[in-house]
N, C-alpha and C positions, 0 to 999 in steps of 0.2 A: 504495499499500499503506499500510496508517496503524494505527499501533495506541494504545493510551492504557491507563492503569488498571489496573485486571482484567481486561482485556480483550488483554494483552500476548502472551499466547500467541495467539491469532489472526493469520493471515494473510489480506489482502484481496487479490484481482485482478480488474483487467479487460479480456479479450481485445479485440482489437481488432475484433470483429464484435458486442461486447455481452456476452458471456456474462460473469456475474460466479463467480468463485470466492472461497470462504471453507475455510481448512483450521486445523484444530485439531489438537493431538495427544489421542490416547487413553488414555485412564486405567488400562483393563487389558487383556491379553494382546496377539498377533499378530492384532489383525484390522485389517481397514479397514471404515467404514461407508463408503458413497456415498447422498447423498439429493441431488433434485434437483425443487427448487419450479419449476413454470412459472404464469406468471401466467395462470391463464386457469381460470375456476370456472364455476359453473352462472349467475353475474351476467353473464356474458357472452352469455346466449343469449336469443333473441328469442323472441317469444309463436309459437306452433306452431313452435318448434327446439328447445323443451327436451327436456334428458336427453344431451346432446352432449357434454358434459367428460367426465359420466359414463361416456357410452358409449368414449370414446377412451381411459379408461383400460383397459377390456380389450382394444379393438384395439391397444395398443403392446403389447400380450403375443402377438399375432397371427401374427410374422413381418415383416422388414424386405426390402429389397433384400440381405442378403448373410444373412440367418439367418431356417431355417423355420419354420413354427407349433409352438410348443410348446419349441424348440430355448435361448430363451434361459432358460427355466424349469430345463430339464435341465442347462445349462453351470455354471448355478449352485449347484443342487441335488447334483450331481456332487460339488461342493467340499466339502460341508457347511455351504454359506451360506445365508442366510433373502434372502425378496424379497416385496416385496407394493408395493399402490398404495392412493392413498384421492383421493375429491374432495370438495369444501366448494364453499362459492359463491366461494371467492376466489381458490384456486387447486388445482391437480393434483400430485398429489406421488407420485414413484416410488421407491422405496426398497431398496437390498438391504446385506448384512453379510457378509463375504466373508475369507477367510483374508487379509493382508495380500499377500503373494506372486501373488493372483489380482487385485490391483488394476487392473492392466492389463484384465485380460480383463472386468472390469467397466465400466469407461469405456468398452473401446471398443463392449461390447456396446450401451451408455445412447447413444454417438454416432451406432453407424450406426443405430440404431430413429428417431434425431431426426432423421439426414439423409437416409434412405432408406426409411421405412415405407409415402411414396404408390407405392414401386415393387412394394411387397408386397400392396398392399389391394385385393383383390377384392370383387366382387360376392359370391360364397361366402361370404367371410369376412365381410363387413356381415351377409350373413343370419345366419350362426351366429350371433353375436355378440350382434345385435340380439332375437334369442330367449334366448340368456342373460340380456339385462338383462330382457327382459321377466319371466321365468321368477324372477329376483331381485326384481324388484317385489310378483310376486305370493305370494311366500314371505315376504317382509319386511316388507311396506304391506298389500297387500289383502285376506292369508286368514291375518293376524295379529289377535290381540287390541291392541286400539290401537296398530294399526300405521299408519292413517294418521295419525294423533297432529300429528307436525309436518307435513305436507304441509295439514292445517288449520289449523294454529297461524299457518303464514305467510302463510295467503290472508287469515285475519281481522286480521294483525300489517302488513300491506305489500298497498297495493291492486293494483289490477287495471291489468298492464303495467309494473310495478315491478318491478326486475333480482333482489328478493327476495323477489316473489311465491309462487313455484316451491321444490319440493326438488330436489334435485342428481338424482335418479331419473328427472324427467320423466315426460311422460304416455305410456300406451297409444298412442293417436293420434299424437303426437310420433313418439315410435319408428316406429312403423307407417310414418310418411311420409317416415321418414328415406331419401334415395337417394343412390348413390356419389360422383355430381359434389360433392355439397353437403361428404359425408364428406370428400371430398379437399381441397375450399378451407377447411375449417375449420381442420384441419392445414395448413396452407398459412399463415395467417391466424394462427393464435395459437402453434403451434409452432415457435420457431425459435431460436437462442442468445439472442438480445438480448432474449429474454422469459424467460431461465435465470438460475436462481441454483443454483449446484451447490457440494455441501458435500462435504468428504472428511476425515472424523477418522480418523487412524493417528499410527504412531510414525516415519511416513517425515518427511525434511526439506522444509518446505513448498515452496520451491524445484524437488524435486523432484516432489513432485505436482505442480507448476503446470507444469512442463517434459511432466510426461504428459500432462495436460488439454490443453495447448497439442500435441501431438502428435493427440490425437483429436479436438479440437471446434474447434483452430484454423482449420480449412479449411471447416468449413460458413458459407455465408452469411447474413448477415442476412437476415430477412423482409421480401420486397420488398411487398407488403402488409402494413400494420400495422391490426389491426380494433378501433375504438375501444369501448372499454365503456361502454355504456348509461349515461345518467345515473342514479344512484342517490340524489340531494338527498332528503331528506324534512324536514319540519319539523313541530314540534308534536307532539299526544299521539294515541294514537290514535283516538280519539273515541268514546270507549265509558261505559261498559262494552258491549263486543259481543262476543256470546253464541252458540254452537252446541252444543247437546245430540245426540250420536249414542247409537242403540240397535240394540246388535249382539250376537251371543255373545260374552258374555268375563264373566270368575271374579265383578266387582264392582267398581261405583263409580268411575271413575278422573276426577281434577280436573285440569288443566290451566290456570295463571291465568299470563300473561305483561301485558308493562309494555316498551313501548320505552324502552332507554337510551341515555349516547353510544356513538359508535363505539367499536371494540377500540383501544386507544392512548390515549384521551383519560384527563382525570382523572376525569370523571364513571362513567367505564366500571370503572375502578380502587375507583371508593367504591361502588358498586353491586356489585363481585367482592366486597367486603368485606361489603355487606349480606348479599348471599344466601348468605355461608357461615357468620356470624352465623345468620341464618334457619334454612338447611336442609343445612350439610354435615357430616356426621358425625352422631357419636352424641350429641355435647355441644351439638348445638344446638337453636333454640329448637323447632326443629317435631316435631323426632326425641324433645325429652324432654315436649315437652307434650301432644302429639298421639299417639304411638305408645306409650311410656310409660306419664304418668300418667292421661292421658283412655281411654286403647284406643281410638280414633277410628278411628286410618291404620293400615295392616300396616305391616311394618318389611319393604323390597324389597331392604335391603341396598346399596342405591345412594345418589345424591344427590337431596334433596329439593326444591334449590336452586339455581341455575346461572346462566350468563350466557353464551347464544349467541353465541360472539366474531364480529362482523359490521365489519371493516373500512372499510369505505366509507358503510355506512348506520346509523343508529340501530342496538345490538343489543339483543336481546331476553332480558332478568330474565326466566325462568320456574320456580315453584313447580308440581311436581308429586307428588299423591299417592293412594293407592289407600284405599280403605274397607275396614274391618274388616267381617266377618261380623254381619251384623244391623244397622250404620251404612249409613243414608241418605246418597246425594248430597249432600241440603242440609244433613244436618247437615254433612257434610265439609267443605261449601263455607265455611260460616259459621263453623267453628273456623279455617280456613288464612284467611278475612278477618279475623278477631280479632286473628290474631298478628302480620299484617300491618301492621294500624291499631295493635299495640301496639308495632312497632319504628319506627314512625314517630316513637313519644312518646318516646322513648330509649334507650339501648344503652349496656350497664353495661362497661366498663373492660378488666375482668375477660376478658367474655365477646369483646371484640374481641380483644384480645392470643389467645386460643384461636384464632379464625378467624382471625388473622395466623399463626398458627405451622401451622396445616393448610395453609393455600396456600404457606406456604414450602417445608413437607415436601414437597408434592406434587410442588412445581417442581424443588427439589434432587433428588426420583429419578426423576423425567425426565432431568435432566443427567446421571446418575452410568451411564447406559450409554453406548457410544461414538453408538449409534444415535437413542439418544433427542437426543444431543447434538447432532448433525448435525442433528436435525430441528428442534430449537428454532433451531439459527445460523440454517438454511435459510430456515424462518420470521420471523425478525426482520430478514433480510436481503431478502426479498421484499417483507413489508408494511410493512417503515421502514424501509430500506435502513439500518440498521444491526443487523448480526451481532452486538454488544458486547450490545445489552440482553438478550440472550439467558442473559446472565452477570448482570446486575445487576438483575433485574425485581423481586427480591423490596424493593430499593429505594423502587419505588413506593409500595408497601403502607403505609411505615416512619410515614410519618408523618401519615398517615389518624386521623382522634380519632374520637369518640364521636358528639360535635357534628356532624360535618360527614357522618356517616352517616345520623343520626337526620333533620337537614335534609334530604339526596337524599331519602329515603325518602318524606318528606311531600312532596312535590315531585311525585316520582314516580312514587309506588305508589298512585295515586289511580284514583279509577273512571274519571275523564275519559281517564285514559292504560292501561286494562284490556281484555284479553282474559279469555274465559270458554270455554274447550271442556272439557266434559262427557261421559264416556262412560257409559252403562246398560245393567247386563244385559237382554236380552231377558225378559222377562216367561214363567215357566213355565207348560206347559200346564194346566188347571185337572184334578186327578185325576176320574178319570171314577165 
């Protein structure tokens, strides 16, 4: 157990079976937030077996040795609690917020499906959830305007066979090829207490939480076979500009411009995070002021026009995306975005850098304000950096970034050689008869 400085409220324990436990006090109410970060994501998949990490996000709710299908959700919702899960390249996350008196129930449910999920797994369950995931892919990717953007961006940014080349949803072909034996072996190789960070945010004494976790999880053995993650090493620029144009039914031209930058957690990532905030975070950003308001070339989509996709074990991706206004061509919008990117490399004003820093700090602190957000941030930093306390001090990473450093990084990284361009164009309307 260790604490220091701003992280004095945290307590960290490691059980004999390798499970890492992080506890922190809840800021509001008699609630307990339970958050589990398993160190398995789509980067652990191999060609021909994509989509399995995300498939397991669904399978983990379909019953186990002691809990029938649907009972996990019912037990939590009956108490007024909330629960869900998500999958990314680097982890799979399960979380629930319950009344504090129900903490034991939440811990028992999570321990049971970790230890006995394979006992409740059947071909019928697999077939059902495979169909659910395939339908999700149709709704969110294949049959939605711009829905395949991320899939195409990853293919352009990372070479064939690279573990970040494909999205978490996987392909229809790989989902169809999923068989029960492989699904069971995937759980056995990736789901174990030695691959888990469990975070509990509550008003209970940390030693009390530790004792409860030991009761429910302590007897679960480590994995007998630990799956190695595929090599994600990648050096150098994208080799661009690489380009793809997609013509499909969509309301307006939309542009995506991506550049490889440092892995999540590196200084280069932090600098480019600031650069993207200057460029496209909020209504005070350059892209919004100049292309949405002043030049009226891009639509106000109510979101972020520039961000960094945070990949921990390979170069991350700084991404700019904007949609053209009516009457504006894809060529016009692309030229305008490239102009703004070039101007970022020429220099950054201290005031706009301070605005960007304030926006990032605000967003970070808003996440920490809720028990569930705090638990997720602590679990993230524990799993990815082996340092849960970093969640509480993260804004300090941006404190000494200078305008010159941002401009220099933009000159080095936001180049044609390191650029991908994905453009969606609407299908031409049939000429009137």
